[in-house]
Every structure is written in C-alpha cells, then in structure tokens.
BALOBA-1460 file (C-alpha; in Angstrom, 3 decimals):
// residues 343
<rec num="1" residu="m" x="35.496" y="7.984" z="-11.036"/>
<rec num="2" residu="t" x="32.332" y="8.066" z="-8.965"/>
<rec num="3" residu="p" x="29.948" y="5.272" z="-10.043"/>
<rec num="4" residu="t" x="26.698" y="6.543" z="-11.553"/>
<rec num="5" residu="m" x="23.195" y="5.196" z="-12.100"/>
<rec num="6" residu="q" x="19.999" y="5.981" z="-13.970"/>
<rec num="7" residu="a" x="17.202" y="7.505" z="-11.905"/>
<rec num="8" residu="a" x="13.745" y="8.891" z="-12.672"/>
<rec num="9" residu="v" x="13.464" y="12.258" z="-10.942"/>
<rec num="10" residu="l" x="10.051" y="13.857" z="-10.585"/>
<rec num="11" residu="i" x="11.145" y="17.432" z="-11.236"/>
<rec num="12" residu="a" x="7.637" y="18.936" z="-11.067"/>
<rec num="13" residu="p" x="4.078" y="17.636" z="-10.849"/>
<rec num="14" residu="g" x="3.409" y="15.534" z="-13.964"/>
<rec num="15" residu="k" x="7.002" y="15.658" z="-15.230"/>
<rec num="16" residu="f" x="9.733" y="13.024" z="-14.883"/>
<rec num="17" residu="a" x="13.324" y="13.490" z="-16.027"/>
<rec num="18" residu="l" x="15.610" y="10.492" z="-16.541"/>
<rec num="19" residu="r" x="18.997" y="11.473" z="-15.141"/>
<rec num="20" residu="e" x="22.447" y="10.016" z="-14.654"/>
<rec num="21" residu="i" x="23.314" y="10.655" z="-11.015"/>
<rec num="22" residu="a" x="25.875" y="9.444" z="-8.511"/>
<rec num="23" residu="r" x="25.246" y="5.942" z="-7.255"/>
<rec num="24" residu="p" x="24.857" y="5.920" z="-3.477"/>
<rec num="25" residu="e" x="27.412" y="4.126" z="-1.341"/>
<rec num="26" residu="p" x="26.254" y="2.239" z="1.760"/>
<rec num="27" residu="g" x="27.331" y="3.880" z="4.984"/>
<rec num="28" residu="r" x="27.730" y="2.255" z="8.363"/>
<rec num="29" residu="g" x="24.717" y="0.042" z="9.077"/>
<rec num="30" residu="e" x="23.407" y="0.369" z="5.518"/>
<rec num="31" residu="a" x="22.837" y="-1.959" z="2.565"/>
<rec num="32" residu="l" x="23.025" y="-1.004" z="-1.116"/>
<rec num="33" residu="i" x="20.149" y="-2.565" z="-3.045"/>
<rec num="34" residu="r" x="20.241" y="-3.153" z="-6.789"/>
<rec num="35" residu="i" x="16.583" y="-2.643" z="-7.647"/>
<rec num="36" residu="s" x="14.762" y="-5.067" z="-9.913"/>
<rec num="37" residu="r" x="11.072" y="-4.123" z="-9.683"/>
<rec num="38" residu="v" x="9.094" y="-1.158" z="-8.315"/>
<rec num="39" residu="g" x="5.312" y="-0.936" z="-8.158"/>
<rec num="40" residu="i" x="3.430" y="2.269" z="-8.874"/>
<rec num="41" residu="c" x="1.294" y="3.044" z="-5.831"/>
<rec num="42" residu="g" x="-1.752" y="5.271" z="-5.492"/>
<rec num="43" residu="t" x="0.410" y="7.485" z="-3.293"/>
<rec num="44" residu="d" x="2.890" y="7.775" z="-6.164"/>
<rec num="45" residu="m" x="0.038" y="9.006" z="-8.355"/>
<rec num="46" residu="h" x="-0.911" y="11.615" z="-5.739"/>
<rec num="47" residu="i" x="2.728" y="12.774" z="-5.717"/>
<rec num="48" residu="f" x="2.851" y="12.747" z="-9.520"/>
<rec num="49" residu="h" x="-0.196" y="15.018" z="-9.718"/>
<rec num="50" residu="g" x="1.137" y="17.390" z="-7.064"/>
<rec num="51" residu="n" x="-1.528" y="16.502" z="-4.497"/>
<rec num="52" residu="y" x="0.840" y="15.025" z="-1.916"/>
<rec num="53" residu="a" x="4.420" y="15.724" z="-0.776"/>
<rec num="54" residu="a" x="4.839" y="18.402" z="-3.455"/>
<rec num="55" residu="e" x="7.126" y="20.318" z="-1.120"/>
<rec num="56" residu="n" x="9.707" y="17.524" z="-1.491"/>
<rec num="57" residu="l" x="10.133" y="17.885" z="-5.261"/>
<rec num="58" residu="p" x="12.397" y="17.367" z="-7.111"/>
<rec num="59" residu="m" x="12.601" y="13.814" z="-5.798"/>
<rec num="60" residu="i" x="12.966" y="10.190" z="-6.862"/>
<rec num="61" residu="p" x="9.633" y="8.541" z="-5.880"/>
<rec num="62" residu="g" x="8.968" y="4.811" z="-5.528"/>
<rec num="63" residu="h" x="8.606" y="2.690" z="-2.402"/>
<rec num="64" residu="e" x="7.075" y="-0.676" z="-3.432"/>
<rec num="65" residu="f" x="10.302" y="-2.376" z="-4.416"/>
<rec num="66" residu="t" x="12.415" y="-5.477" z="-4.422"/>
<rec num="67" residu="g" x="15.988" y="-6.137" z="-5.493"/>
<rec num="68" residu="t" x="19.223" y="-7.825" z="-4.522"/>
<rec num="69" residu="i" x="21.964" y="-6.753" z="-2.157"/>
<rec num="70" residu="a" x="24.824" y="-5.182" z="-4.103"/>
<rec num="71" residu="a" x="27.051" y="-4.035" z="-1.225"/>
<rec num="72" residu="l" x="27.066" y="-3.792" z="2.558"/>
<rec num="73" residu="g" x="28.351" y="-1.035" z="4.804"/>
<rec num="74" residu="a" x="30.288" y="-1.547" z="8.002"/>
<rec num="75" residu="d" x="28.679" y="-3.265" z="10.987"/>
<rec num="76" residu="v" x="26.027" y="-5.119" z="8.981"/>
<rec num="77" residu="d" x="25.363" y="-8.717" z="9.955"/>
<rec num="78" residu="g" x="22.826" y="-11.283" z="8.765"/>
<rec num="79" residu="l" x="22.714" y="-10.171" z="5.136"/>
<rec num="80" residu="r" x="24.728" y="-11.386" z="2.164"/>
<rec num="81" residu="i" x="25.558" y="-9.884" z="-1.203"/>
<rec num="82" residu="g" x="23.414" y="-11.199" z="-4.033"/>
<rec num="83" residu="e" x="20.410" y="-12.338" z="-1.996"/>
<rec num="84" residu="p" x="16.919" y="-11.084" z="-2.955"/>
<rec num="85" residu="v" x="15.272" y="-8.737" z="-0.477"/>
<rec num="86" residu="v" x="12.332" y="-6.474" z="0.192"/>
<rec num="87" residu="v" x="12.595" y="-3.304" z="2.254"/>
<rec num="88" residu="d" x="10.403" y="-1.597" z="4.853"/>
<rec num="89" residu="m" x="10.132" y="1.944" z="3.496"/>
<rec num="90" residu="n" x="9.329" y="3.570" z="6.862"/>
<rec num="91" residu="i" x="12.367" y="4.898" z="8.707"/>
<rec num="92" residu="g" x="11.905" y="5.790" z="12.358"/>
<rec num="93" residu="c" x="14.457" y="6.606" z="15.024"/>
<rec num="94" residu="g" x="13.994" y="3.105" z="16.421"/>
<rec num="95" residu="t" x="13.989" y="4.126" z="20.082"/>
<rec num="96" residu="c" x="11.117" y="6.559" z="20.757"/>
<rec num="97" residu="f" x="7.735" y="5.716" z="22.307"/>
<rec num="98" residu="w" x="6.088" y="5.236" z="18.885"/>
<rec num="99" residu="c" x="8.869" y="3.200" z="17.317"/>
<rec num="100" residu="r" x="8.820" y="0.812" z="20.276"/>
<rec num="101" residu="r" x="5.108" y="0.259" z="19.581"/>
<rec num="102" residu="n" x="5.631" y="-0.222" z="15.808"/>
<rec num="103" residu="e" x="3.764" y="3.044" z="15.177"/>
<rec num="104" residu="i" x="6.609" y="4.445" z="13.121"/>
<rec num="105" residu="l" x="4.518" y="6.985" z="11.178"/>
<rec num="106" residu="n" x="4.155" y="8.889" z="14.450"/>
<rec num="107" residu="c" x="7.900" y="9.007" z="15.143"/>
<rec num="108" residu="p" x="9.029" y="12.666" z="15.300"/>
<rec num="109" residu="d" x="11.994" y="11.801" z="13.048"/>
<rec num="110" residu="m" x="10.068" y="9.568" z="10.620"/>
<rec num="111" residu="q" x="11.136" y="9.480" z="6.974"/>
<rec num="112" residu="q" x="9.604" y="7.475" z="4.110"/>
<rec num="113" residu="m" x="11.531" y="6.298" z="1.070"/>
<rec num="114" residu="g" x="10.045" y="7.765" z="-2.084"/>
<rec num="115" residu="i" x="7.812" y="10.211" z="-0.207"/>
<rec num="116" residu="t" x="9.878" y="12.387" z="2.119"/>
<rec num="117" residu="m" x="13.238" y="11.313" z="0.658"/>
<rec num="118" residu="d" x="14.563" y="9.764" z="-2.557"/>
<rec num="119" residu="g" x="13.098" y="6.359" z="-3.320"/>
<rec num="120" residu="a" x="13.339" y="3.417" z="-5.665"/>
<rec num="121" residu="f" x="12.688" y="4.589" z="-9.233"/>
<rec num="122" residu="a" x="16.429" y="4.201" z="-9.787"/>
<rec num="123" residu="e" x="18.934" y="1.451" z="-10.360"/>
<rec num="124" residu="y" x="20.203" y="1.481" z="-6.760"/>
<rec num="125" residu="i" x="19.132" y="2.665" z="-3.333"/>
<rec num="126" residu="s" x="21.025" y="2.642" z="-0.036"/>
<rec num="127" residu="v" x="18.842" y="1.822" z="2.977"/>
<rec num="128" residu="p" x="19.219" y="1.055" z="6.688"/>
<rec num="129" residu="a" x="20.147" y="-2.622" z="6.898"/>
<rec num="130" residu="r" x="17.746" y="-3.119" z="9.819"/>
<rec num="131" residu="l" x="14.854" y="-2.520" z="7.387"/>
<rec num="132" residu="v" x="16.018" y="-5.119" z="4.850"/>
<rec num="133" residu="i" x="14.125" y="-8.425" z="4.797"/>
<rec num="134" residu="p" x="15.681" y="-11.382" z="2.951"/>
<rec num="135" residu="a" x="13.257" y="-13.033" z="0.535"/>
<rec num="136" residu="p" x="13.086" y="-16.571" z="-0.881"/>
<rec num="137" residu="a" x="15.050" y="-16.950" z="-4.112"/>
<rec num="138" residu="d" x="12.231" y="-18.939" z="-5.738"/>
<rec num="139" residu="v" x="9.635" y="-16.132" z="-5.496"/>
<rec num="140" residu="a" x="9.503" y="-13.972" z="-8.631"/>
<rec num="141" residu="p" x="10.539" y="-10.306" z="-8.309"/>
<rec num="142" residu="e" x="7.161" y="-9.118" z="-9.626"/>
<rec num="143" residu="v" x="5.541" y="-10.946" z="-6.706"/>
<rec num="144" residu="l" x="8.061" y="-9.718" z="-4.128"/>
<rec num="145" residu="a" x="7.350" y="-6.123" z="-5.210"/>
<rec num="146" residu="l" x="3.809" y="-6.603" z="-3.857"/>
<rec num="147" residu="t" x="5.065" y="-7.061" z="-0.293"/>
<rec num="148" residu="e" x="4.752" y="-3.417" z="0.739"/>
<rec num="149" residu="p" x="1.182" y="-2.836" z="-0.550"/>
<rec num="150" residu="l" x="0.058" y="-6.150" z="0.946"/>
<rec num="151" residu="a" x="1.678" y="-5.129" z="4.241"/>
<rec num="152" residu="c" x="-0.541" y="-2.021" z="4.279"/>
<rec num="153" residu="v" x="-3.597" y="-4.262" z="3.950"/>
<rec num="154" residu="v" x="-2.302" y="-6.629" z="6.639"/>
<rec num="155" residu="r" x="-1.922" y="-3.708" z="9.041"/>
<rec num="156" residu="c" x="-5.423" y="-2.430" z="8.281"/>
<rec num="157" residu="a" x="-6.954" y="-5.828" z="9.079"/>
<rec num="158" residu="r" x="-4.848" y="-6.029" z="12.239"/>
<rec num="159" residu="k" x="-5.847" y="-2.538" z="13.425"/>
<rec num="160" residu="a" x="-9.535" y="-3.306" z="12.736"/>
<rec num="161" residu="n" x="-9.300" y="-6.649" z="14.586"/>
<rec num="162" residu="i" x="-11.034" y="-8.421" z="11.700"/>
<rec num="163" residu="t" x="-11.636" y="-12.108" z="12.287"/>
<rec num="164" residu="f" x="-13.550" y="-15.047" z="10.782"/>
<rec num="165" residu="g" x="-17.311" y="-14.721" z="10.367"/>
<rec num="166" residu="q" x="-17.322" y="-10.920" z="10.388"/>
<rec num="167" residu="s" x="-19.187" y="-9.025" z="7.679"/>
<rec num="168" residu="v" x="-16.955" y="-6.519" z="5.899"/>
<rec num="169" residu="v" x="-17.707" y="-3.890" z="3.272"/>
<rec num="170" residu="v" x="-14.833" y="-2.674" z="1.094"/>
<rec num="171" residu="l" x="-15.449" y="0.692" z="-0.557"/>
<rec num="172" residu="g" x="-13.297" y="0.698" z="-3.698"/>
<rec num="173" residu="a" x="-12.257" y="-2.243" z="-5.869"/>
<rec num="174" residu="g" x="-8.967" y="-0.870" z="-7.140"/>
<rec num="175" residu="p" x="-5.590" y="-2.507" z="-6.496"/>
<rec num="176" residu="i" x="-5.672" y="-2.111" z="-2.728"/>
<rec num="177" residu="g" x="-9.380" y="-2.914" z="-2.559"/>
<rec num="178" residu="n" x="-8.671" y="-6.183" z="-4.369"/>
<rec num="179" residu="l" x="-5.909" y="-7.022" z="-1.890"/>
<rec num="180" residu="h" x="-8.295" y="-6.235" z="0.970"/>
<rec num="181" residu="v" x="-10.770" y="-8.722" z="-0.505"/>
<rec num="182" residu="q" x="-8.175" y="-11.459" z="-0.874"/>
<rec num="183" residu="l" x="-6.852" y="-11.023" z="2.655"/>
<rec num="184" residu="l" x="-10.378" y="-10.925" z="4.081"/>
<rec num="185" residu="r" x="-11.125" y="-14.190" z="2.301"/>
<rec num="186" residu="t" x="-7.989" y="-15.714" z="3.805"/>
<rec num="187" residu="i" x="-8.969" y="-14.493" z="7.284"/>
<rec num="188" residu="g" x="-12.464" y="-15.962" z="6.876"/>
<rec num="189" residu="a" x="-14.559" y="-12.785" z="6.896"/>
<rec num="190" residu="a" x="-18.093" y="-13.308" z="5.581"/>
<rec num="191" residu="p" x="-19.871" y="-11.891" z="3.788"/>
<rec num="192" residu="i" x="-17.440" y="-9.653" z="1.910"/>
<rec num="193" residu="i" x="-19.299" y="-6.880" z="0.087"/>
<rec num="194" residu="v" x="-17.443" y="-4.658" z="-2.393"/>
<rec num="195" residu="a" x="-18.646" y="-1.378" z="-3.877"/>
<rec num="196" residu="d" x="-17.156" y="0.368" z="-6.895"/>
<rec num="197" residu="l" x="-18.488" y="2.292" z="-9.905"/>
<rec num="198" residu="s" x="-16.490" y="0.104" z="-12.300"/>
<rec num="199" residu="e" x="-18.222" y="-3.076" z="-13.467"/>
<rec num="200" residu="e" x="-14.858" y="-4.417" z="-14.599"/>
<rec num="201" residu="r" x="-13.235" y="-4.001" z="-11.203"/>
<rec num="202" residu="i" x="-16.261" y="-5.440" z="-9.406"/>
<rec num="203" residu="e" x="-15.930" y="-8.538" z="-11.580"/>
<rec num="204" residu="m" x="-12.263" y="-8.766" z="-10.560"/>
<rec num="205" residu="a" x="-13.227" y="-8.402" z="-6.897"/>
<rec num="206" residu="l" x="-15.816" y="-11.171" z="-7.184"/>
<rec num="207" residu="a" x="-13.217" y="-13.389" z="-8.853"/>
<rec num="208" residu="a" x="-10.819" y="-12.562" z="-6.001"/>
<rec num="209" residu="g" x="-13.275" y="-13.792" z="-3.374"/>
<rec num="210" residu="a" x="-15.891" y="-11.108" z="-2.699"/>
<rec num="211" residu="d" x="-19.389" y="-12.474" z="-2.043"/>
<rec num="212" residu="v" x="-21.354" y="-9.469" z="-3.289"/>
<rec num="213" residu="g" x="-20.523" y="-6.627" z="-5.679"/>
<rec num="214" residu="v" x="-22.387" y="-3.307" z="-5.910"/>
<rec num="215" residu="t" x="-21.958" y="-0.681" z="-8.638"/>
<rec num="216" residu="d" x="-25.020" y="1.465" z="-7.886"/>
<rec num="217" residu="p" x="-24.361" y="3.704" z="-4.847"/>
<rec num="218" residu="a" x="-28.107" y="4.127" z="-4.324"/>
<rec num="219" residu="k" x="-28.458" y="0.382" z="-3.689"/>
<rec num="220" residu="l" x="-25.448" y="-0.075" z="-1.428"/>
<rec num="221" residu="k" x="-27.092" y="0.388" z="1.979"/>
<rec num="222" residu="e" x="-30.039" y="-1.874" z="1.216"/>
<rec num="223" residu="t" x="-27.635" y="-4.500" z="-0.121"/>
<rec num="224" residu="v" x="-25.520" y="-4.370" z="3.030"/>
<rec num="225" residu="l" x="-28.591" y="-4.642" z="5.261"/>
<rec num="226" residu="a" x="-29.947" y="-7.524" z="3.191"/>
<rec num="227" residu="h" x="-26.743" y="-9.512" z="3.681"/>
<rec num="228" residu="t" x="-26.263" y="-8.738" z="7.410"/>
<rec num="229" residu="q" x="-29.712" y="-9.623" z="8.797"/>
<rec num="230" residu="g" x="-30.588" y="-5.933" z="8.805"/>
<rec num="231" residu="r" x="-27.811" y="-4.973" z="11.248"/>
<rec num="232" residu="g" x="-25.196" y="-3.367" z="9.028"/>
<rec num="233" residu="a" x="-21.586" y="-4.443" z="8.543"/>
<rec num="234" residu="d" x="-19.220" y="-5.304" z="11.357"/>
<rec num="235" residu="v" x="-16.450" y="-3.410" z="9.544"/>
<rec num="236" residu="v" x="-16.359" y="-0.998" z="6.599"/>
<rec num="237" residu="i" x="-13.002" y="-0.309" z="4.937"/>
<rec num="238" residu="e" x="-12.829" y="2.991" z="3.035"/>
<rec num="239" residu="s" x="-10.177" y="2.367" z="0.408"/>
<rec num="240" residu="v" x="-10.674" y="5.334" z="-1.938"/>
<rec num="241" residu="g" x="-10.067" y="8.516" z="0.044"/>
<rec num="242" residu="l" x="-13.278" y="10.531" z="-0.465"/>
<rec num="243" residu="p" x="-14.967" y="12.331" z="2.451"/>
<rec num="244" residu="a" x="-18.395" y="11.400" z="1.053"/>
<rec num="245" residu="l" x="-17.449" y="7.728" z="1.167"/>
<rec num="246" residu="y" x="-16.224" y="8.073" z="4.742"/>
<rec num="247" residu="e" x="-19.584" y="9.576" z="5.651"/>
<rec num="248" residu="q" x="-21.313" y="6.669" z="3.904"/>
<rec num="249" residu="a" x="-19.077" y="4.179" z="5.705"/>
<rec num="250" residu="c" x="-20.369" y="5.478" z="9.043"/>
<rec num="251" residu="e" x="-23.920" y="4.777" z="7.847"/>
<rec num="252" residu="l" x="-23.128" y="1.210" z="6.780"/>
<rec num="253" residu="i" x="-21.712" y="-0.164" z="10.030"/>
<rec num="254" residu="r" x="-23.883" y="-1.910" z="12.597"/>
<rec num="255" residu="k" x="-24.272" y="-0.664" z="16.157"/>
<rec num="256" residu="g" x="-20.870" y="-1.291" z="17.701"/>
<rec num="257" residu="g" x="-19.304" y="-1.458" z="14.231"/>
<rec num="258" residu="h" x="-15.965" y="-0.156" z="13.043"/>
<rec num="259" residu="v" x="-14.835" y="2.071" z="10.172"/>
<rec num="260" residu="a" x="-11.306" y="1.364" z="8.954"/>
<rec num="261" residu="a" x="-10.020" y="4.685" z="7.628"/>
<rec num="262" residu="f" x="-7.554" y="3.656" z="4.926"/>
<rec num="263" residu="g" x="-8.046" y="5.794" z="1.792"/>
<rec num="264" residu="i" x="-6.006" y="9.020" z="1.811"/>
<rec num="265" residu="t" x="-8.032" y="12.223" z="1.451"/>
<rec num="266" residu="g" x="-6.851" y="15.720" z="0.711"/>
<rec num="267" residu="a" x="-5.221" y="17.665" z="3.533"/>
<rec num="268" residu="g" x="-7.708" y="19.347" z="5.858"/>
<rec num="269" residu="e" x="-10.777" y="17.452" z="4.631"/>
<rec num="270" residu="t" x="-13.156" y="16.636" z="7.468"/>
<rec num="271" residu="l" x="-15.922" y="14.172" z="8.303"/>
<rec num="272" residu="p" x="-19.294" y="15.142" z="9.824"/>
<rec num="273" residu="l" x="-19.754" y="12.828" z="12.791"/>
<rec num="274" residu="d" x="-22.821" y="12.157" z="14.921"/>
<rec num="275" residu="i" x="-20.943" y="12.152" z="18.218"/>
<rec num="276" residu="l" x="-23.870" y="11.060" z="20.400"/>
<rec num="277" residu="r" x="-24.667" y="8.079" z="18.151"/>
<rec num="278" residu="t" x="-20.996" y="7.112" z="18.080"/>
<rec num="279" residu="i" x="-20.915" y="7.142" z="21.876"/>
<rec num="280" residu="l" x="-24.213" y="5.363" z="22.512"/>
<rec num="281" residu="q" x="-23.643" y="2.707" z="19.828"/>
<rec num="282" residu="e" x="-19.981" y="2.240" z="20.792"/>
<rec num="283" residu="n" x="-18.878" y="2.707" z="17.193"/>
<rec num="284" residu="s" x="-15.245" y="3.265" z="16.307"/>
<rec num="285" residu="i" x="-13.028" y="4.729" z="13.586"/>
<rec num="286" residu="k" x="-9.339" y="3.927" z="13.320"/>
<rec num="287" residu="g" x="-6.813" y="5.068" z="10.756"/>
<rec num="288" residu="s" x="-4.259" y="2.819" z="9.067"/>
<rec num="289" residu="v" x="-2.336" y="3.439" z="5.871"/>
<rec num="290" residu="a" x="1.193" y="2.004" z="5.796"/>
<rec num="291" residu="g" x="2.516" y="-1.453" z="6.602"/>
<rec num="292" residu="m" x="5.650" y="-1.550" z="8.744"/>
<rec num="293" residu="g" x="7.693" y="-3.852" z="10.920"/>
<rec num="294" residu="q" x="5.965" y="-7.195" z="11.427"/>
<rec num="295" residu="d" x="3.352" y="-6.269" z="8.806"/>
<rec num="296" residu="m" x="6.063" y="-6.547" z="6.141"/>
<rec num="297" residu="h" x="7.196" y="-9.952" z="7.397"/>
<rec num="298" residu="d" x="3.621" y="-11.248" z="7.502"/>
<rec num="299" residu="a" x="2.912" y="-9.966" z="3.989"/>
<rec num="300" residu="l" x="6.032" y="-11.653" z="2.637"/>
<rec num="301" residu="t" x="4.985" y="-14.916" z="4.298"/>
<rec num="302" residu="l" x="1.539" y="-14.733" z="2.689"/>
<rec num="303" residu="l" x="3.060" y="-14.123" z="-0.746"/>
<rec num="304" residu="t" x="5.668" y="-16.836" z="-0.292"/>
<rec num="305" residu="h" x="3.000" y="-19.416" z="0.509"/>
<rec num="306" residu="g" x="0.634" y="-18.411" z="-2.283"/>
<rec num="307" residu="r" x="-2.164" y="-17.033" z="-0.143"/>
<rec num="308" residu="i" x="-2.634" y="-14.115" z="-2.570"/>
<rec num="309" residu="d" x="-3.455" y="-14.502" z="-6.264"/>
<rec num="310" residu="t" x="-0.963" y="-12.080" z="-7.795"/>
<rec num="311" residu="t" x="-1.906" y="-12.691" z="-11.451"/>
<rec num="312" residu="l" x="-3.871" y="-9.465" z="-11.868"/>
<rec num="313" residu="f" x="-1.050" y="-7.436" z="-10.309"/>
<rec num="314" residu="t" x="1.909" y="-8.577" z="-12.386"/>
<rec num="315" residu="g" x="0.805" y="-8.154" z="-16.009"/>
<rec num="316" residu="a" x="1.686" y="-4.513" z="-16.686"/>
<rec num="317" residu="s" x="5.302" y="-3.383" z="-16.657"/>
<rec num="318" residu="y" x="7.423" y="-0.642" z="-18.204"/>
<rec num="319" residu="p" x="11.178" y="-0.084" z="-18.338"/>
<rec num="320" residu="l" x="12.556" y="2.814" z="-16.341"/>
<rec num="321" residu="a" x="13.051" y="4.779" z="-19.560"/>
<rec num="322" residu="d" x="9.261" y="4.714" z="-20.136"/>
<rec num="323" residu="i" x="8.227" y="5.807" z="-16.646"/>
<rec num="324" residu="q" x="6.577" y="8.985" z="-17.956"/>
<rec num="325" residu="r" x="4.336" y="6.918" z="-20.233"/>
<rec num="326" residu="a" x="3.575" y="4.492" z="-17.408"/>
<rec num="327" residu="f" x="2.319" y="7.329" z="-15.198"/>
<rec num="328" residu="d" x="0.537" y="9.235" z="-17.969"/>
<rec num="329" residu="s" x="-1.460" y="6.158" z="-19.005"/>
<rec num="330" residu="f" x="-2.161" y="4.855" z="-15.508"/>
<rec num="331" residu="a" x="-5.751" y="6.109" z="-15.283"/>
<rec num="332" residu="d" x="-6.582" y="4.753" z="-18.744"/>
<rec num="333" residu="r" x="-5.735" y="1.170" z="-17.754"/>
<rec num="334" residu="p" x="-8.264" y="0.174" z="-15.058"/>
<rec num="335" residu="q" x="-7.783" y="-3.472" z="-16.013"/>
<rec num="336" residu="d" x="-4.190" y="-3.260" z="-14.741"/>
<rec num="337" residu="l" x="-4.513" y="-3.415" z="-10.976"/>
<rec num="338" residu="k" x="-0.789" y="-2.789" z="-10.624"/>
<rec num="339" residu="t" x="1.886" y="-1.371" z="-12.896"/>
<rec num="340" residu="q" x="5.528" y="-2.066" z="-12.188"/>
<rec num="341" residu="i" x="8.730" y="-0.422" z="-13.372"/>
<rec num="342" residu="v" x="11.413" y="-2.923" z="-14.388"/>
<rec num="343" residu="m" x="15.083" y="-2.090" z="-14.035"/>
C-alpha cells in the first residue's frame, strides 16, 4: 500500500480541509522531511484570505518549517536520517544569472514551497537536498522554525547595508517588525525608532531593543527629526505593506537616505515619487522580502547562539487538526507575535 499522511489543504480562501493524501517519496537528489513545527507567516494569511497566490489553490501552504530527515533519495550526500534540519523554501534552477547571484526570486523557473507549490502544513514534505540545512540537535524545534522569517530580516538588513550607528525607523511592530528591531540592535543601529498603532506591540518592540516607540502617526515625523539631529533617518524599513506608509517612509529618510521596501502590498499598487528630489538627494529604495541561500545559514547561526530573544514567538501553537481555528483567530491575538502548527 502507498504510505499516506495528514495534510491541511487550503481548498478555497478562508477554508482548510484536513485530508489523508499520499506521502511523497524522495526522488533523486531529494530529502523527505518529517515536519515537526511550521510557523504561520503574514504571507500565509494573505493566501488564506485570497489576496495572494489564489490562482494556486487548492494547495498545502506553509513555508516556515523545521523537521527531521525521514528518508533520502539517490545521489544525496552530507545528510543523515534522523538529524534535525531547516529548509530554504526558494527553489531556483541553480544555474541562471540570478541564481548565481543568490537572487533566486528572479529566476525564471523559481518556485516557492507553500506559495507556488505544496508546502509544509503536512506531516511530510520532499524537498531538494541542496536546500536542506542541518541544525543543532540542542536547539528546540519551535526556535528552529523561526529560521526562515529571521532570514528574511537578515536579507533586508544586508540589502540596505545597515551598520552600527545608523538611525533606523521600523514601520510596523508585528512579528517581522519585532525581528527587525532585534537584528538592528545586534548590528548596533542607533537610534531604533518603531511606529505602530498598537500600544501593546510598541511595548514589545521597546522590550526587544527599540529606543523610541510611536503610536500617533501625526507625531512620527517630528519624533524622527528630534532623534536624528533634524536630518531624518538613515534607513526606514516599511514592514506593513501599505502604499501610504511607503509614501511616509520617503518623507522620513534624510538626504541620501534609504527606504527598505519589505512589506508586501496588493498587486499593482503604486508609490508617488518625487523623482527630482530622489536624484538630487541621492535617495534610494530597494526591495527585499525573502531570505535565501546564505541568509538562511546566517539566521540559523544567530538563533543557535541566542542572538534573538524567541520567547514572544514560541508561546502560541496549535495541532494540525486545529489549523482552521489557528488561522481564524490569528487577527484576534496581537499578543502572539508568532503562531506555530505542531505535528
């Protein structure tokens, strides 16, 4: 008989179905991963609500995952059955111009686990072995499942060339905003200013290492100027995905400053841009959304050595059978910066 497994299939926007389906078998160059933990990402919520990748439904979402190797296909070296791993969810061809530059999202053949193809809200997943990263056995699975979201933040900081002593504004104090704050603190950015409408999340951001928190949008610009000697911020990270916030970000940077475009907007949404000012002030905007390649390795290293306080990210979990409830209640639990599905 063909082995089976439980999987949560998003059959339509807002509707999961728990199904018994065939368990994948690892092909040549692949590894079968027995999944232990999967984080719910903001992208997963966009997919759940039908705002992103709806053309790929029905589909098994989930891409922030960790597990152990259950089986190996032919021609796989350097991995062993039973060891804990994390997985880079971005699959490129591996040979094109963009893949060689670790810009895999631009690969013409790019696929993403849980977004353009079936992902990790299941008991098993078969993945290219070259994307599997062995993890230390003494790091808890709930911490390892944070590798992918932290890798996204690592890549954003890398693309923005953030370094010590730089002033940075983070727009949005949700899960990713909190990780931005913690990484910025590790890098040595100062001051770190965070803006969010939620008092509760601002308090979390301050506890995570932010220097200043702002909940009143009308006071944000004057606060930024007051803490940057009237210049404006070196870098502003938009971590929400609202065109109005992107427009505000451009007003908060200093001359020669940088906007890190991180939050995902709706398709086709645009940003009014003062082109002449951008040219004369040598301002810049650069997009970055997904961690890949070395970003994943660096994120795992940071987690392994305790550079990130993961306490606020590991308190909320649901079994796979309750995935519908986990998604339905997500917006009502702002105190839970991360929710994970446990296999």
